[in-house]
C-alpha positions in Angstrom: 157.3 88.5 79.1 154.4 88.4 76.6 154.0 92.1 76.3 150.8 93.8 75.5 150.4 92.3 72.1 151.1 88.7 73.3 148.7 89.1 76.2 146.0 90.2 73.9 146.5 87.2 71.7 146.2 84.7 74.6 143.0 86.4 75.8 141.6 86.2 72.3 142.3 82.4 72.0 140.8 81.7 75.4 137.7 83.6 74.5 137.3 81.5 71.3 137.4 78.2 73.2 134.0 76.4 73.4 132.2 77.3 76.6 130.3 74.7 78.7 126.6 75.4 78.4 125.2 76.8 81.6 122.0 75.3 82.9 118.9 77.5 82.8 117.2 77.8 86.1 113.4 77.1 85.9 110.7 77.3 88.5 108.5 74.2 88.7 105.6 76.2 87.3 107.7 77.4 84.4 108.9 73.8 83.7 105.3 72.4 83.7 104.2 75.1 81.3 107.0 74.6 78.8 105.8 73.7 75.3 109.1 72.5 73.9 111.9 70.2 75.3 114.9 72.0 76.7 118.5 70.9 77.3 120.5 71.8 80.4 117.9 73.1 82.8 118.1 73.3 86.6 115.2 73.0 89.0 115.4 73.5 92.8 112.8 72.5 95.4 111.7 70.0 98.0 111.0 66.3 97.4 107.3 65.4 97.7 107.8 61.7 96.9 110.5 59.2 96.0 109.9 56.0 94.2 112.8 53.7 93.3 112.5 50.9 90.9 115.1 48.5 89.5 115.8 50.5 86.3 114.5 53.9 87.1 114.2 56.4 90.0 111.2 58.7 90.2 111.0 61.9 92.2 108.3 64.5 92.5 109.6 68.0 93.5 107.9 71.3 94.3 109.2 74.8 94.9 105.9 76.5 96.0 105.3 78.1 92.6 102.6 75.5 91.7 100.2 73.0 93.3 101.4 70.5 90.7 104.7 68.7 91.2 107.4 68.2 88.6 108.3 64.6 87.9 112.0 63.8 87.8 113.2 60.6 86.1 116.7 59.5 86.9 119.1 56.5 86.9 118.9 54.5 90.2 122.7 55.2 90.6 121.8 58.8 91.5 119.9 57.7 94.6 121.4 58.3 98.0 120.2 57.9 101.6 119.6 61.6 102.0 117.2 61.7 99.1 114.0 61.5 101.1 110.6 63.1 101.4 111.0 66.7 102.5 114.7 67.0 101.5 115.8 70.1 99.5 117.4 69.2 96.1 118.9 70.7 93.0 118.3 68.7 89.8 120.0 69.3 86.5 119.1 67.6 83.3 116.9 67.8 80.2 113.3 68.8 80.0 111.6 66.1 77.8 108.1 65.3 76.7 106.4 62.9 79.1 104.8 59.7 77.8 102.2 59.9 80.5 98.8 61.6 79.9 98.7 63.4 83.3 101.7 65.6 82.5 103.2 67.3 79.5 106.9 67.2 80.5 109.3 65.6 82.9 112.8 66.3 83.9 115.4 63.6 82.9 118.1 64.1 85.5 121.8 64.1 84.9 122.7 65.1 88.5 120.8 65.3 91.7 122.3 67.2 94.6 120.7 67.1 98.1 121.0 70.6 99.4 119.3 70.0 102.7 118.4 66.5 104.1 115.2 65.9 106.0 114.7 63.3 108.8 111.4 61.7 107.7 110.9 60.1 111.1 111.0 63.4 112.9 109.3 65.5 110.2 105.7 65.9 111.3 104.2 66.0 107.8 104.1 62.6 106.2 104.1 61.6 102.5 100.8 60.4 100.9 98.8 61.6 104.0 96.1 64.3 103.7 96.6 66.0 107.0 93.5 67.9 108.4 94.0 71.6 108.9 93.6 71.1 112.7 96.7 68.9 112.7 99.0 71.2 110.6 97.8 74.2 112.7 100.1 72.7 115.5 103.2 73.4 113.3 103.0 77.0 112.2 106.6 77.0 111.2 106.2 74.0 108.9 102.6 74.0 107.7 103.5 76.0 104.5 104.9 72.7 103.2 101.4 71.3 103.3 99.5 71.4 100.0 96.4 73.2 101.4 98.5 76.0 103.0 100.7 76.3 99.9 97.6 76.8 97.9 96.2 79.3 100.4 99.4 81.4 100.3 99.4 81.5 96.5 95.7 82.6 96.6 96.5 85.3 99.2 99.3 86.6 97.0 97.1 86.8 93.9 94.2 88.3 95.8 96.5 90.9 97.3 97.8 91.8 93.8 94.2 91.9 92.4 93.0 94.3 95.1 95.9 96.7 94.4 95.2 96.4 90.7 91.5 97.1 91.2 92.1 100.3 93.0 95.0 101.5 90.8 93.0 100.8 87.7 90.2 103.0 89.1 92.4 105.9 89.9 93.0 105.4 93.6 96.1 106.5 95.4 97.6 104.0 97.8 98.3 105.4 101.2 100.5 103.8 103.9 98.5 104.6 107.1 100.3 104.4 110.5 100.3 101.2 112.5 101.1 103.1 115.7 98.4 105.6 116.5 96.7 107.6 119.3 93.1 107.3 118.1 90.5 104.6 118.5 88.6 104.7 115.2 86.0 102.1 116.1 85.4 103.5 119.6 85.1 100.1 121.1 88.2 100.4 123.4 89.6 97.0 122.3 93.1 98.3 121.7 96.6 97.0 122.2 98.6 99.6 124.0 102.2 100.2 123.1 104.8 100.7 125.8 108.6 100.4 125.9 110.0 97.7 128.2 111.1 100.5 130.6 107.6 102.1 130.6 106.0 98.8 131.6 108.2 98.7 134.8 107.9 102.4 135.6 105.0 104.3 137.2 102.1 105.3 135.1 102.9 108.9 136.0 106.1 108.9 133.9 106.1 110.4 130.5 105.0 108.2 127.6 107.5 107.5 124.8 105.2 109.4 122.3 104.1 111.9 124.9 100.6 110.5 124.6 99.2 106.9 125.0 99.9 105.0 121.8 98.1 101.9 120.4 98.2 99.5 117.5 95.8 100.6 114.9 92.3 99.2 114.6 91.6 101.0 111.3 93.3 103.4 108.9 90.0 105.1 108.1 90.6 108.4 109.9 94.0 108.8 108.4 92.5 108.1 105.0 90.0 110.8 105.5 92.9 113.2 106.0 94.3 112.2 102.6 90.8 112.3 101.0 91.0 116.1 101.5 93.7 116.3 98.8 93.2 113.1 96.7 89.6 112.3 95.7 90.1 108.5 95.8 92.5 106.8 98.3 92.9 103.3 99.7 95.1 101.4 102.2 95.7 97.7 102.7 97.6 96.7 105.8 97.6 95.0 109.3 95.1 96.0 112.0 94.7 94.8 115.5 91.9 94.1 117.9 92.4 93.1 121.6 89.3 90.9 121.7 90.2 88.0 124.1 88.4 85.5 122.0 89.6 82.2 120.6 86.6 81.6 118.4 86.7 80.6 114.7 85.8 84.1 113.7 88.4 86.2 115.6 92.0 87.2 115.1 94.2 89.6 117.1 96.0 90.6 113.9 94.4 90.7 110.5 94.5 92.7 107.3 92.0 95.3 106.2 91.3 96.9 102.8 90.0 100.4 103.3 89.0 103.1 100.8 87.7 106.7 100.9 85.9 108.5 98.1 85.5 112.3 98.1 82.7 114.2 96.3 80.2 111.5 96.9 76.7 112.1 98.4 75.3 108.6 97.7 75.6 105.5 99.8 75.0 103.6 96.5 78.4 104.8 95.2 80.1 103.2 98.2 78.1 100.0 97.8 79.0 99.8 94.1 82.7 99.9 94.8 82.3 97.2 97.4 80.5 94.9 95.0 82.9 95.6 92.1 85.9 94.9 94.4 84.5 91.6 95.6 83.6 90.4 92.1 86.8 91.6 90.4 89.1 90.1 93.0 87.3 86.8 93.1 87.3 86.5 89.3 91.0 87.2 89.1 91.8 84.6 91.8 89.7 82.0 89.9 91.5 82.7 86.7 95.1 82.9 88.2 94.8 80.0 90.7 92.1 77.6 89.4 93.8 74.4 90.8 94.5 76.0 94.2 90.9 77.2 94.6 89.6 73.8 93.4 91.6 72.1 96.2 89.7 74.1 98.8 86.3 73.7 97.1 86.8 69.9 96.6 88.7 68.8 99.7 88.5 71.4 102.4 84.9 72.6 102.1 83.1 70.0 99.9 79.9 69.9 101.9 79.4 73.7 101.8 79.0 73.8 98.0 81.3 76.8 98.0 82.0 76.6 94.3 78.3 76.8 93.3 77.7 79.5 95.9 80.6 81.6 94.6 79.4 81.3 91.1 76.0 82.6 92.2 77.6 85.5 94.0 79.6 86.5 91.0 76.7 86.2 88.6 73.9 88.0 90.6 73.4 91.6 91.6 73.8 92.0 95.4 70.6 92.6 97.3 69.9 95.8 99.3 67.6 96.0 102.3 67.2 98.6 105.1 68.0 97.9 108.7 64.3 98.3 109.4 63.4 95.7 106.8 66.1 93.4 108.2 64.6 93.5 111.8 61.1 92.8 110.4 62.4 89.8 108.5 64.1 88.5 111.6 61.0 89.0 113.8 58.9 87.0 111.3 61.4 84.2 111.0 60.4 80.7 112.2 63.9 80.2 113.4 64.6 80.7 117.1 67.6 83.0 117.7 69.9 83.1 120.7 69.7 86.9 120.6 66.2 88.2 120.1 66.0 90.7 117.2 64.9 94.1 118.3 65.1 97.6 116.6 68.1 99.5 118.1 70.1 96.3 118.7 73.1 95.3 116.6 72.7 92.4 114.3 74.5 89.3 115.5 76.2 86.7 113.3 73.2 84.4 113.5 71.0 87.2 112.3 73.3 88.1 109.4 73.5 84.5 108.2 69.8 84.2 108.3 69.3 87.4 106.3 71.7 86.1 103.6 69.8 82.8 103.4 66.4 84.6 103.3 67.6 86.7 100.3 68.7 83.6 98.3 72.3 83.0 99.4 73.6 86.1 97.7 75.5 89.0 99.4 73.2 91.5 101.1 73.7 95.2 101.8 72.0 96.3 105.0 71.7 100.1 105.1 70.6 103.0 107.4 71.5 101.7 110.9 70.2 103.3 114.1 72.1 106.5 115.0 73.1 105.3 118.5 74.6 102.1 117.2 77.3 103.6 115.0 80.5 105.7 115.5 80.5 109.5 115.6 81.8 110.0 112.1 78.8 108.5 110.2 76.4 110.9 108.5 73.2 111.7 110.2 70.1 110.9 108.0 68.0 113.5 109.9 65.1 111.1 109.8 62.5 110.2 112.4 61.1 109.0 114.6 63.7 106.2 114.3 66.9 108.1 114.0 69.4 106.6 111.5 72.8 107.2 109.9 73.9 106.5 106.3 75.8 103.3 107.1 76.0 100.0 105.3 77.2 96.5 106.1 77.8 93.9 103.4 76.7 90.4 104.6 77.9 87.3 102.7 77.0 83.6 102.7 78.8 81.5 105.4 80.4 84.5 107.1 78.0 87.3 107.9 79.5 90.8 107.9 82.3 91.2 105.4 82.4 95.0 104.8 81.3 98.0 106.8 81.1 101.6 105.5 79.2 104.8 105.5 78.9 108.3 104.3 81.0 110.5 106.6 79.6 113.4 108.5 81.0 116.4 106.6 78.8 119.1 108.2 80.7 120.8 111.0 77.8 121.7 113.3 76.5 118.1 113.3 80.0 116.7 114.0 80.7 119.3 116.7 77.4 118.5 118.5 78.0 114.8 118.5 81.6 115.0 119.7 80.6 117.3 122.4 77.9 114.9 123.7 80.5 112.1 123.7 83.2 114.2 125.4 85.6 113.8 122.5 85.9 117.4 121.2 89.5 117.9 122.5 90.8 114.5 121.2 89.3 115.1 117.7 90.0 118.8 117.2 92.1 117.9 114.2 89.2 115.9 112.8 87.0 119.0 113.1 89.6 121.0 111.3 89.1 118.9 108.2 85.5 120.2 108.1 86.6 123.8 108.3 88.9 123.9 105.3 87.4 122.8 102.0 85.2 120.0 103.4 83.3 117.9 100.8 80.7 115.1 101.0 82.6 111.8 101.2 82.4 108.2 102.3 84.3 105.0 102.5 84.4 101.4 103.7 86.6 98.6 105.1 86.8 94.9 104.2 88.4 92.2 106.3 90.8 90.4 104.0 90.8 87.1 105.9 87.0 87.0 106.0 87.0 87.6 102.3 89.2 84.6 101.8 87.0 82.5 104.1 84.0 83.5 101.9 85.5 82.6 98.5 87.2 79.4 99.7 84.6 78.1 102.2 87.1 77.8 105.1 85.3 77.6 108.5 88.1 78.7 110.8 89.7 82.1 110.2 93.0 80.9 111.6 93.3 78.6 108.5 93.6 81.5 106.1 96.6 83.3 107.7 100.2 82.5 107.1 101.1 82.1 110.8 98.6 81.4 113.5 101.0 83.2 115.9 98.4 84.9 118.1 96.5 81.8 119.0 97.2 81.3 122.7 98.7 77.8 121.9 101.4 79.0 119.7 103.5 82.2 119.6 106.4 82.4 117.1 
């Protein structure tokens, strides 16, 4: 028996023995940004290319943290048949200065372990091929391994963070608005109804799970208005749903919306300024954080649209403001023939919106003061005539058309009661009327489609190419 003293001495000697140096795990982005060589590092990722020569083996690996790949240099003896394009690997070795001009460092491998092999004959993405977006759209479960989609997801991540930072830096409180709701904020009736599997089989006369019909939300605006009664600035950023049976390049069944409400504001200009600042701040952040990713889209995905020059113009110039009346007159005097004839009292179509942006010099355009009968019940009555309008605004941008929609909200109880009564909605929105009875203040807000925003700054034509999973295209459900 060693006893307590002897045991302590053994432990002391063991702890004094030299320890094997543990490899430091680095992301590819971290490795590429290293300024000094480093011993014993470990990098994990997927093989983007393999090139074996007589005296040296070259790999390029990527882990999604960067558009650029990390070059691995190894002895040919480390090669094995599972080391192929698409395989998952773990490489340990030394980070050394690279002799090549195109890269600062490379990883000199001591060991290469294939974590997950990849059958290159069956893998639909091929090395050294620039697959068009239409092709990779067929493989929603694999397309994130494509360079363009990898860049898109990094841009989405940075844009999301930039939007949250913008609102938090300006004193907004982030609100998680419900996804399941009983109201139709837009009033268009294009809702996904929620039922349990049992309800779907039972008679419509049976009790609903929530006691009332429930739907997937089309907007968080009305819930934000509730919170704007206690917090002067609030925002939400989450999924919304529209049951439009359309497979066009402009429509999604599920998409993300950025929405904000501002209390104690009587000016539509205040709302418009927040829209413009949000657009410019987020775009500038994305350009600074993901320059190579954005360049990929501008150079290879949308080279003919001159998206880079157009985006620079949008960030440099003040957005233009015109009234709905002025917009209709511009359209009526246009030499272009429209599919939908522009008339006062009719909603602006996408072809009209794009023409107005072009007419105003390819910069974003605010269109304000829309006809009263075109807009939802909650928008503030301008009390003008003979052409009755509301204090509403749409932001139109190059290549897309409408990006944001907003308004001053009707805070005057008699006006709101009168309109809800005419629409037969008084009972359904009694809670909304209550907000005007207890400390109501002038307020307003807006919503911006996140995917359309990405389309605008990247020049992507099909909205299904700026989402992580095209799961609600009819051709592919995951």
